[in-house]
N, C-alpha and C positions, 0 to 999 in steps of 0.2 A: 504494499500499500504506500502510495506516494505521501509526502508530508502534508500537501494541501488536502488530500483525501482524509488523512488522519485528523487534521484540524477540523474539517467539516464533521467528521464522525464524532469527535469529542464535543464539539460545540452543540451539535444536534442532541446528543445524549444529555448534556447538562441542562439545555433548555427544556427538553422533553419532560424532565423531572422537576421543573419549576424554578430553575436557576435563572436570575435576571440575564437578559440577552447580552448586554454589554460585558458583564462580569464573566459570563460563559465564554465570550469571544477572547477576552484577555487570557483566561486560564487555558483555553484550548491552544493558544499560541505558545504558552509557557510549556505546557505538556509536550507539544510537538518539538519544541526546541531541544528537548532532552539535555538541557544544560545541567551541569552539576550544581547542587544547592549552594556551593560556595561562590558561584558566579551570579546567582540571583540576588536581587536586592531584598531587604527585609520585608518590604511592602509586597514584592511578588511572592515571596514565600508565604506570608500571611494570607494574601488573597487566594492563592492556590489551596492552602490548607482549609480555609474557611469555605470556599466553594466546593471542594471535594467532600468536606464534612456535611455540608448542606445537601449535596447530591445523595450521599450515602444514607442520611436520615430519611429522605423522601423516597428513595428507592426501596429501603427496607419497609417503610410504612405502606407503600403501594403493594409490595410483594406480599405482605401479611394480609392485606385486604383481599387480594385475589385468591390467596390460599383458603380463605374462609368460604369462598363460593365455589 
């Protein structure tokens, strides 16, 4: 998968589970860059962690709802 395809995939998945469009776009770029944590700014690290945590929480919630049905 090419990096622009990966970026679209990450962005789509984040938005699909309710992450803000702009924040999802920024984090998708960070994830695709595959940069070492040491090369990312504190703000980029914090944003990626927050957005991924948000995605995980919403993903788990929706998965549990669908398992009930």
